[in-house]
ROKOL-915327 format. One line per 4 residues: number of its first residue (from 1); their letters; for each residue x, y, z of C-alpha. Coordinates in pm, whole numbers, plus 32768, in hexadecimal, padded with zeros to 4 digits. Example, Ala and Ser with C-alpha at 12.3 -4.5 7.8 and 13.67 -1.06 7.14 Angstrom:
REM ROKOL-915327
1 = AS = 84CE:7E3E:830C | 8557:7F96:82CA
***
This chain:
REM ROKOL-915327
1 = XXXX = 8004:8008:7FF5 | 8103:8105:7F88 | 808A:826D:7F3A | 7F3C:8246:7FEC
5 = XXXX = 7E9C:8344:80DA | 7DD1:8321:8212 | 7C6F:83AA:8222 | 7CB9:84A6:831E
9 = XXXX = 7DC9:855C:822F | 7CE7:8525:8100 | 7BD9:85EE:81BD | 7CCD:86F2:81F6
13 = XXXX = 7D42:86FD:80A1 | 7C00:86F2:7FEC | 7AFF:87B3:80EA | 7A2E:8668:80CB
17 = XXXX = 7988:85F3:8206 | 797A:8496:8298 | 7820:845A:8234 | 784F:84B8:80C9
21 = XXXX = 7973:83E9:80B9 | 78BF:82C3:8135 | 77A9:830C:805A | 7862:8341:7F12
25 = XXXX = 7921:81F7:7F5E | 77D7:8149:7F9B | 7741:81C3:7E50 | 78A0:8168:7DAC
29 = XXXX = 78E0:82E0:7D3C | 7A33:829C:7DEE | 7AE8:814B:7E1D | 7BFB:816A:7F30
33 = XXXX = 7CB8:8035:7F9D | 7C08:7FA3:80BB | 7CC4:7EE3:81D2 | 7BF4:7E88:82EA
37 = XXXX = 7B39:7FA2:8356 | 7C2A:80AF:82C5 | 7C1C:8159:8163 | 7D54:81C0:80C0
41 = XXXX = 7D3E:82B0:7FA7 | 7E37:82D9:7E70 | 7EB0:8420:7DDC | 7DB6:8402:7CD2
45 = XXXX = 7C9B:83D0:7DD1 | 7CF1:852C:7E7D | 7CEA:85D0:7D20 | 7B92:8529:7CE4
49 = XXXX = 7B1B:8589:7E2B | 7B90:8701:7E14 | 7ADC:870F:7CC6 | 79A4:8680:7D73
53 = XXXX = 79AD:8758:7E8E | 79E2:8887:7DD3 | 78D2:8835:7CC4 | 77D8:87ED:7DE4
57 = XXXX = 7827:8935:7E9B | 77EC:89FA:7D73 | 769B:8961:7D3D | 76A4:8838:7C3E
61 = XXXX = 75E8:871D:7CB5 | 767F:85CE:7D13 | 75B8:8529:7BF2 | 764C:861D:7AFA
65 = XXXX = 77AF:860A:7B99 | 77B1:8481:7B72 | 772F:84AA:7A11 | 783F:8592:79B4
69 = XXXX = 7950:84B6:7A4D | 78B5:8386:79AD | 78A9:8420:786E | 79F2:84B2:7882
73 = XXXX = 7A8B:8355:78C0 | 79E5:82E3:7781 | 7A4B:8404:76A7 | 7BA9:841A:7722
77 = XXXX = 7CBF:831F:76EF | 7D60:8324:7853 | 7CDC:8255:796C | 7CB4:8384:7A46
81 = XXXX = 7CB9:84BF:7967 | 7C5C:85BA:7A72 | 7DCE:8603:7AD6 | 7E02:86AE:7988
85 = XXXX = 7CC4:876E:7954 | 7C30:88B8:79B1 | 7ACD:88A6:7A1B | 79DA:89AE:7A5F
89 = XXXX = 7867:89BA:7AC3 | 7755:8AA6:7AB9 | 7689:89C5:7BA7 | 75E0:893B:7A74
93 = XXXX = 76E7:88A3:7995 | 784A:8814:79AF | 792F:88D9:78BE | 7A6B:8834:786B
97 = XXXX = 7BA8:88C4:77CA | 7C82:87D7:7749 | 7DB1:8847:764D | 7CF9:8990:760B
101 = XXXX = 7BAF:88F4:75B5 | 7A88:892C:7680 | 7962:883B:76B2 | 784D:87C7:7790
105 = XXXX = 7895:868A:7854 | 7715:864C:7880 | 7688:86A1:772B | 77C5:8666:7645
109 = XXXX = 7787:87C1:75B2 | 78BD:8865:7520 | 78FD:89CA:7558 | 79FA:8AC1:74B4
113 = XXXX = 7ABA:8BDF:7566 | 7A7A:8D47:74E4 | 7B5E:8E1F:7589 | 7AF4:8F90:7560
117 = XXXX = 7C18:9007:7617 | 7D1B:8F74:7529 | 7C4B:900F:73FE | 7C5C:9153:74AB
121 = XXXX = 7DC2:9146:74B5 | 7DE6:90D6:735D | 7D12:921E:72ED | 7DE6:9308:73AF
125 = XXXX = 7F31:9279:7328 | 7EBB:9290:71C7 | 7E3C:93E5:71F1 | 7F96:9445:7297
129 = XXXX = 8036:938C:716E | 7F65:9448:7069 | 7FC7:95A6:7121 | 8140:9555:7109
133 = XXXX = 811D:94F4:6FA0 | 806A:9651:6F5C | 816A:9708:7027 | 8286:9667:6F72
137 = XXXX = 81E4:96B4:6E0C | 81B7:9819:6E88 | 830C:9836:6EE0 | 83A5:97A5:6D99
***
């Protein structure tokens, strides 16, 4: 049992309560190693728990969290993809960023990123370049 963490440490690291951990183990949302009456969690379990706790605190239902995690596991090649993703929620959906692509883990809907700040910066740069060229032409 190398690289495993006790329930007390996991609760401190994740903010999960003892009752939450017991329930999530019972419904098989998390699968720690059980030795007698003690549960030992892996680093991947800690990542998954931090995601769970954060999404729940931000209003996403446990059913949607579970559905999102199940679908992520199906869609992405890794056994536990949560460690390399950025996940957002608005309390209704679970938006995932993977390699610059945005999608809903719940509905599988894909999104695109539209950065108006970047467009604004490009407009300013083009205007400055145009003024610079006009000044250069006026001088020559």
